[in-house]
C-alpha positions in Angstrom: -0.1 0.0 -0.3 1.3 3.6 -0.9 0.0 6.4 1.1 0.5 10.2 0.7 -0.6 12.0 3.7 -0.9 16.0 2.8 -2.5 18.8 4.7 -1.9 22.0 6.9 0.9 22.6 9.2 0.4 21.2 12.4 -2.6 19.3 11.3 -0.9 15.7 12.4 0.2 14.4 9.1 3.5 13.3 10.8 1.5 11.5 13.5 -0.8 10.1 11.5 2.0 8.9 8.9 4.0 7.2 11.9 0.9 5.5 13.3 -0.2 4.1 9.8 3.5 3.0 9.3 3.5 0.9 12.5 0.0 -0.3 11.9 0.8 -1.5 8.1 4.2 -2.3 8.6 5.5 0.2 5.9 8.6 2.5 6.3 7.6 6.2 6.5 9.0 9.3 4.9 8.7 12.6 6.7 9.2 15.2 3.6 10.5 17.7 6.4 13.4 15.6 6.8 14.2 15.9 2.9 13.7 19.5 2.9 15.8 20.4 6.1 19.0 18.9 7.9 19.8 19.0 11.5 18.9 22.5 13.1 16.3 23.4 10.3 19.0 24.1 7.8 17.5 23.8 4.6 18.6 20.8 2.6 19.8 21.4 -1.4 16.7 20.7 -3.7 18.9 18.1 -5.6 19.8 16.3 -2.6 16.4 16.1 -1.3 15.1 14.9 -4.8 17.9 12.2 -4.8 16.8 10.9 -1.4 13.1 10.9 -2.1 13.7 8.9 -5.6 15.9 6.7 -3.5 13.4 5.8 -0.7 10.4 5.4 -3.5 12.6 2.9 -5.7 13.6 0.9 -2.5 10.2 0.7 -1.3 8.2 0.2 -4.7 7.3 -3.1 -4.1 6.6 -3.2 -0.3 4.9 0.3 0.0 5.3 3.2 1.9 3.5 6.3 4.1 5.0 9.8 3.0 3.8 12.8 4.9 4.2 16.1 3.7 3.3 18.8 1.0 6.5 19.7 -0.7 5.8 19.7 -4.8 9.5 19.4 -5.3 10.0 16.0 -4.0 8.8 13.6 -6.6 5.2 14.9 -6.5 3.8 12.7 -9.7 5.3 9.7 -8.1 4.1 10.0 -4.7 0.7 11.5 -5.3 -1.0 8.9 -7.3 -2.4 7.3 -3.9 -4.0 10.3 -2.1 -5.6 10.2 1.4 -6.7 13.4 3.1 -6.2 14.2 6.8 -8.2 17.2 7.6 -8.0 19.3 10.8 -9.4 22.8 11.5 -7.1 25.9 11.5 -7.6 26.2 15.4 -6.1 22.7 15.9 -3.2 23.3 13.5 -2.4 26.5 15.6 -2.5 24.8 19.1 -0.5 22.0 17.7 2.6 24.4 16.3 2.6 26.3 19.5 3.1 23.0 21.6 5.6 21.6 18.9 5.8 18.2 17.7 7.7 15.8 19.9 9.1 13.9 16.3 10.4 16.9 14.9 14.4 17.4 14.5 
């Protein structure tokens, strides 16, 4: 199974993706980890794309869960299967202020 989780910042994409990966036994890719290196330093786009392509290729038979909205990272390949997770703007703002425990 291949699942792309998209949504607003703070909507719970990363948490949902991690839970789905655990339940389904699929590897999970958080696109924030492609966009940013440690300390929220922006990664070069070509490097992020290479890592995304590598992940997709390594898991094409097994399936995967990917969360994030970045168009520049293999969007055509990963958005064939789309699942939408919707949260209110209020919920998103609260989560942003609280911080996500699985962020870098």
